[in-house]
Each structure stands twice: as structure tokens, then as C-alpha cells.
N, CA, C and O atoms as a MOPAC input file, in Angstrom:
PM7 MOZYME 1SCF
protein

 N      0.82200 1    -1.19800 1     0.00000 1
 C      0.00000 1     0.00000 1     0.00000 1
 C      0.86400 1     1.25900 1     0.00000 1
 O      0.41900 1     2.31500 1    -0.45100 1
 N      2.09600 1     1.15700 1     0.50300 1
 C      2.96200 1     2.32800 1     0.57900 1
 C      3.26400 1     2.89800 1    -0.81100 1
 O      3.38500 1     4.11400 1    -0.96300 1
 N      3.38500 1     2.05200 1    -1.80700 1
 C      3.70700 1     2.53000 1    -3.14800 1
 C      2.60900 1     3.43600 1    -3.69700 1
 O      2.88400 1     4.33200 1    -4.49500 1
 N      1.37400 1     3.20700 1    -3.27400 1
 C      0.26100 1     4.06300 1    -3.71600 1
 C      0.49100 1     5.48200 1    -3.22500 1
 O      0.34000 1     6.43600 1    -3.98800 1
 N      0.86000 1     5.63000 1    -1.94500 1
 C      1.09600 1     6.96000 1    -1.39300 1
 C      2.30100 1     7.63400 1    -2.03200 1
 O      2.30500 1     8.85000 1    -2.22700 1
 N      3.31700 1     6.85300 1    -2.35600 1
 C      4.48900 1     7.42300 1    -3.02700 1
 C      4.12500 1     7.96100 1    -4.40100 1
 O      4.65700 1     8.98300 1    -4.83400 1
 N      3.22600 1     7.27900 1    -5.08200 1
 C      2.81400 1     7.73100 1    -6.41000 1
 C      1.87700 1     8.92500 1    -6.33600 1
 O      1.88200 1     9.78100 1    -7.22000 1
 N      1.06800 1     8.98100 1    -5.27600 1
 C      0.11100 1    10.07800 1    -5.12200 1
 C      0.72300 1    11.33200 1    -4.49800 1
 O      0.19000 1    12.42700 1    -4.67400 1
 N      1.81900 1    11.18900 1    -3.78100 1
 C      2.41000 1    12.29600 1    -3.02700 1
 C      2.64400 1    13.56500 1    -3.84800 1
 O      2.36000 1    14.65300 1    -3.34800 1
 N      3.14300 1    13.48200 1    -5.07200 1
 C      3.36900 1    14.73000 1    -5.81900 1
 C      2.07500 1    15.48200 1    -6.16200 1
 O      2.11900 1    16.67200 1    -6.47300 1
 N      0.93300 1    14.80100 1    -6.10700 1
 C     -0.33200 1    15.42000 1    -6.48800 1
 C     -1.16600 1    15.87500 1    -5.30500 1
 O     -2.17300 1    16.56200 1    -5.47900 1
 N     -0.75800 1    15.49900 1    -4.10900 1
 C     -1.52600 1    15.84200 1    -2.91900 1
 C     -0.85200 1    17.00900 1    -2.21400 1
 O      0.33500 1    16.95300 1    -1.89300 1
 N     -1.61100 1    18.05400 1    -1.97900 1
 C     -1.11000 1    19.21500 1    -1.25400 1
 C     -1.91600 1    19.33100 1     0.03200 1
 O     -3.14300 1    19.23800 1     0.01700 1
 N     -1.22200 1    19.53200 1     1.13700 1
 C     -1.89200 1    19.64300 1     2.42400 1
 C     -1.26100 1    20.76600 1     3.22900 1
 O     -0.07900 1    21.07800 1     3.08500 1
 N     -2.07300 1    21.35500 1     4.06900 1
 C     -1.59000 1    22.39500 1     4.96900 1
 C     -2.17300 1    22.09400 1     6.34200 1
 O     -3.37200 1    21.85400 1     6.48400 1
 N     -1.31600 1    22.11200 1     7.34100 1
 C     -1.74900 1    21.83200 1     8.69600 1
 C     -1.73000 1    23.11600 1     9.49700 1
 O     -0.77600 1    23.89200 1     9.43600 1
 N     -2.78300 1    23.32600 1    10.23900 1
 C     -2.87800 1    24.49500 1    11.09600 1
 C     -3.02300 1    24.01600 1    12.52700 1
 O     -3.74600 1    23.05800 1    12.79600 1
 N     -2.33700 1    24.68000 1    13.44400 1
 C     -2.35600 1    24.28500 1    14.84200 1
 C     -2.74200 1    25.48100 1    15.68400 1
 O     -2.15400 1    26.55600 1    15.56300 1
 N     -3.73600 1    25.28900 1    16.54100 1
 C     -4.14500 1    26.35900 1    17.44000 1
 C     -3.89300 1    25.89000 1    18.86400 1
 O     -4.42300 1    24.86700 1    19.29900 1
 N     -3.08600 1    26.64200 1    19.57400 1
 C     -2.77300 1    26.29900 1    20.96100 1
 C     -3.58100 1    27.24400 1    21.84900 1
 O     -3.39800 1    28.46100 1    21.81600 1
 N     -4.46500 1    26.66600 1    22.63200 1
 C     -5.33400 1    27.45200 1    23.49400 1
 C     -4.60000 1    27.79000 1    24.78700 1
 O     -3.97500 1    26.92300 1    25.39800 1
 N     -4.67800 1    29.03600 1    25.19500 1
 C     -4.09600 1    29.43700 1    26.46900 1
 C     -2.73900 1    30.09900 1    26.36700 1
 O     -2.17500 1    30.49500 1    27.38700 1
 N     -2.19900 1    30.23000 1    25.16900 1
 C     -0.90800 1    30.90000 1    25.00400 1
 C     -0.97000 1    31.73600 1    23.72900 1
 O     -1.49000 1    31.29800 1    22.70300 1
 N     -0.43400 1    32.93700 1    23.81700 1
 C     -0.44700 1    33.80800 1    22.64500 1
 C      0.70300 1    33.44600 1    21.71600 1
 O      1.64900 1    32.76200 1    22.10500 1
 N      0.60100 1    33.91100 1    20.50900 1
 C      1.66400 1    33.66400 1    19.53100 1
 C      2.98100 1    34.28500 1    19.99300 1
 O      4.05000 1    33.70300 1    19.81000 1
 N      2.89300 1    35.46100 1    20.58900 1
 C      4.08700 1    36.14300 1    21.07700 1
 C      4.73200 1    35.37500 1    22.23000 1
 O      5.95700 1    35.26700 1    22.29500 1
 N      3.91500 1    34.84200 1    23.13600 1
 C      4.45100 1    34.07600 1    24.26700 1
 C      5.12100 1    32.79000 1    23.78500 1
 O      6.17300 1    32.40600 1    24.29700 1
 N      4.51700 1    32.13200 1    22.81000 1
 C      5.10700 1    30.92400 1    22.24700 1
 C      6.43300 1    31.23500 1    21.56700 1
 O      7.42000 1    30.52500 1    21.76000 1
 N      6.45100 1    32.30400 1    20.76700 1
 C      7.69000 1    32.70100 1    20.09500 1
 C      8.77000 1    33.04100 1    21.11500 1
 O      9.93400 1    32.68600 1    20.92700 1
 N      8.40000 1    33.71600 1    22.18000 1
 C      9.35900 1    34.07400 1    23.22200 1
 C      9.90300 1    32.82900 1    23.91700 1
 O     11.10300 1    32.74000 1    24.17800 1
 N      9.03600 1    31.87600 1    24.21400 1
 C      9.47400 1    30.63800 1    24.86700 1
 C     10.42400 1    29.84800 1    23.96400 1
 O     11.43400 1    29.32300 1    24.43400 1
 N     10.10400 1    29.76400 1    22.68000 1
 C     10.97700 1    29.06100 1    21.74000 1
 C     12.32000 1    29.76800 1    21.60900 1
 O     13.36700 1    29.12200 1    21.55100 1
 N     12.28600 1    31.09400 1    21.56300 1
 C     13.51100 1    31.88300 1    21.46900 1
 C     14.37700 1    31.67200 1    22.70400 1
 O     15.58600 1    31.47100 1    22.59200 1
 N     13.75900 1    31.71800 1    23.87900 1
 C     14.51200 1    31.52700 1    25.12500 1
 C     15.15100 1    30.13900 1    25.17300 1
 O     16.28900 1    29.99100 1    25.61700 1
 N     14.42100 1    29.12900 1    24.71900 1
 C     14.96900 1    27.77500 1    24.68200 1
 C     16.15200 1    27.68100 1    23.73900 1
 O     17.15400 1    27.03700 1    24.04900 1
 N     16.03200 1    28.32700 1    22.58500 1
 C     17.12700 1    28.31200 1    21.61000 1
 C     18.35800 1    29.02500 1    22.16400 1
 O     19.48300 1    28.56600 1    21.96700 1
 N     18.15000 1    30.13700 1    22.85000 1
 C     19.27100 1    30.87600 1    23.44100 1
 C     19.97600 1    30.02400 1    24.48900 1
 O     21.20500 1    30.01500 1    24.54900 1
 N     19.22000 1    29.31100 1    25.31200 1
 C     19.81700 1    28.44500 1    26.32700 1
 C     20.65200 1    27.33600 1    25.68800 1
 O     21.74500 1    27.03000 1    26.16600 1
 N     20.14400 1    26.73300 1    24.61200 1
 C     20.90000 1    25.67900 1    23.92700 1
 C     22.19100 1    26.24600 1    23.32800 1
 O     23.24200 1    25.61000 1    23.39600 1
 N     22.10600 1    27.44200 1    22.74300 1
 C     23.30400 1    28.06000 1    22.17000 1
 C     24.33200 1    28.41100 1    23.24400 1
 O     25.53600 1    28.29400 1    23.01600 1
 N     23.86000 1    28.84000 1    24.40600 1
 C     24.78400 1    29.12600 1    25.50500 1
 C     25.51200 1    27.85600 1    25.93200 1
 O     26.70600 1    27.88700 1    26.22900 1
 N     24.78300 1    26.73400 1    25.96100 1
 C     25.40700 1    25.46700 1    26.34300 1
 C     26.46400 1    25.06900 1    25.32000 1
 O     27.55800 1    24.64300 1    25.69000 1
 N     26.14400 1    25.20400 1    24.04000 1
 C     27.11300 1    24.87900 1    22.98200 1
 C     28.33300 1    25.78800 1    23.10000 1
 O     29.46800 1    25.32900 1    22.97500 1
 N     28.09900 1    27.06300 1    23.33800 1
 C     29.20500 1    28.00400 1    23.50400 1
 C     30.09500 1    27.60600 1    24.68600 1
 O     31.32100 1    27.68600 1    24.59900 1
 N     29.48100 1    27.18400 1    25.77500 1
 C     30.23300 1    26.76000 1    26.95600 1
 C     31.14000 1    25.58600 1    26.62800 1
 O     32.29800 1    25.55200 1    27.04500 1
 N     30.61400 1    24.62500 1    25.88000 1
 C     31.41300 1    23.45200 1    25.51100 1
 C     32.53200 1    23.85300 1    24.55600 1
 O     33.67700 1    23.43500 1    24.72900 1
 N     32.20700 1    24.65400 1    23.55600 1
 C     33.19100 1    25.01600 1    22.52900 1
 C     34.36100 1    25.80200 1    23.12500 1
 O     35.50900 1    25.59400 1    22.73100 1
 N     34.08500 1    26.69000 1    24.05600 1
 C     35.14000 1    27.54100 1    24.60400 1
 C     35.70300 1    27.04000 1    25.93600 1
 O     36.40800 1    27.77500 1    26.62800 1
 N     35.39400 1    25.79800 1    26.29300 1
 C     35.91700 1    25.21000 1    27.53000 1
 C     37.40600 1    24.90200 1    27.35500 1
 O     37.79300 1    24.16100 1    26.45100 1
 N     38.22300 1    25.46900 1    28.21600 1
 C     39.67600 1    25.25500 1    28.13700 1
 C     40.11200 1    23.95300 1    28.80200 1
 O     41.25100 1    23.51700 1    28.63200 1
 N     39.22200 1    23.34100 1    29.54600 1
 C     39.56600 1    22.12400 1    30.28000 1
 C     39.31800 1    20.85600 1    29.47600 1
 O     39.62500 1    19.76000 1    29.94600 1
 N     38.77300 1    20.98400 1    28.28200 1
 C     38.47100 1    19.82500 1    27.44400 1
 C     39.30700 1    19.86900 1    26.18000 1
 O     39.59700 1    20.94000 1    25.64600 1
 N     39.68900 1    18.69600 1    25.70900 1
 C     40.37700 1    18.58700 1    24.42400 1
 C     39.33100 1    18.70700 1    23.31200 1
 O     38.13900 1    18.49800 1    23.53700 1
 N     39.79700 1    19.04400 1    22.12200 1
 C     38.88800 1    19.20700 1    20.99100 1
 C     38.08800 1    17.93400 1    20.70600 1
 O     36.90200 1    17.99800 1    20.38200 1
 N     38.74500 1    16.78100 1    20.82900 1
 C     38.06100 1    15.51900 1    20.56900 1
 C     36.92500 1    15.29800 1    21.56200 1
 O     35.86400 1    14.79000 1    21.19900 1
 N     37.15700 1    15.68500 1    22.82800 1
 C     36.12600 1    15.56100 1    23.84400 1
 C     34.94400 1    16.47500 1    23.53500 1
 O     33.78500 1    16.08400 1    23.67300 1
 N     35.25800 1    17.69000 1    23.11900 1
 C     34.20500 1    18.64500 1    22.77700 1
 C     33.34200 1    18.10300 1    21.64700 1
 O     32.11400 1    18.15200 1    21.71200 1
 N     33.98800 1    17.59200 1    20.62400 1
 C     33.26600 1    17.03800 1    19.47900 1
 C     32.39400 1    15.87100 1    19.91300 1
 O     31.24500 1    15.76100 1    19.48600 1
 N     32.92900 1    15.00400 1    20.75300 1
 C     32.16700 1    13.84500 1    21.22000 1
 C     30.94800 1    14.28100 1    22.02700 1
 O     29.85800 1    13.73700 1    21.85200 1
 N     31.13000 1    15.25000 1    22.90100 1
 C     30.01800 1    15.74000 1    23.72300 1
 C     28.93600 1    16.36000 1    22.84200 1
 O     27.75100 1    16.07600 1    23.01700 1
 N     29.34100 1    17.19700 1    21.90600 1
 C     28.36100 1    17.85200 1    21.03500 1
 C     27.64800 1    16.85000 1    20.12400 1
 O     26.43900 1    16.94600 1    19.91300 1
 N     28.40000 1    15.89200 1    19.58900 1
 C     27.78400 1    14.85900 1    18.75000 1
 C     26.73600 1    14.08200 1    19.53800 1
 O     25.61600 1    13.87000 1    19.07200 1
 N     27.12000 1    13.66500 1    20.73100 1
 C     26.19600 1    12.89800 1    21.56500 1
 C     24.93200 1    13.71000 1    21.85100 1
 O     23.81800 1    13.19200 1    21.77200 1
 N     25.11800 1    14.97900 1    22.18100 1
 C     23.97700 1    15.82800 1    22.51700 1
 C     23.06300 1    16.05400 1    21.30600 1
 O     21.84100 1    15.95700 1    21.42100 1
 N     23.65500 1    16.35400 1    20.15200 1
 C     22.84200 1    16.61100 1    18.96200 1
 C     22.17100 1    15.34600 1    18.45300 1
 O     21.02300 1    15.39500 1    18.01300 1
 N     22.86700 1    14.21300 1    18.50500 1
 C     22.28900 1    12.96000 1    18.03200 1
 C     21.25500 1    12.40200 1    18.99900 1
 O     20.40800 1    11.60200 1    18.60200 1
 N     21.31200 1    12.80700 1    20.24200 1
 C     20.35400 1    12.37500 1    21.24500 1
 C     18.93300 1    12.82500 1    20.88500 1
 O     17.96800 1    12.11500 1    21.16900 1
 N     18.80200 1    13.99900 1    20.26200 1
 C     17.48900 1    14.54800 1    19.90500 1
 C     16.89700 1    13.91600 1    18.65600 1
 O     15.68900 1    14.00100 1    18.43200 1
 N     17.73200 1    13.28300 1    17.84200 1
 C     17.19300 1    12.74700 1    16.58300 1
 C     16.67600 1    11.34500 1    16.71200 1
 O     16.19600 1    10.77200 1    15.73400 1

């Protein structure tokens, strides 16, 4: 059955809309921005750490980034 969807996919257009009740668009954007800033600060801390070797830094960052996928 999967081959049917693969053949139909180029002809099907869809748009998904999501409404989150209880939070404004600005509050959501702010929360996402704050989360992104915190993650970047953590990456910066690892990258500029003088107590770690480059290989250790790479391993830590790889593990962290691959953990989310």
C-alpha cells in the first residue's frame, strides 16, 4: 500500500494548522527563542571550555545533537 502513497504524493497538497489554546503567539515565540538561546549558551560553553580537548568537545556535542534525533 505504501507505493500508492508514493505515487500520489506529488499530487496531494496539504496544509496543517495548529491552534494552541491558552498561550499567545508572542508568548510561544518568546518561549521558543529563550529555549534556543539556552541551547546556544550550552554549545558556547562546551566550545570555549579550556579544560576539554577538541576531541572531547566534538564527542560531547555529537552525543547531545544525536540524542534529539
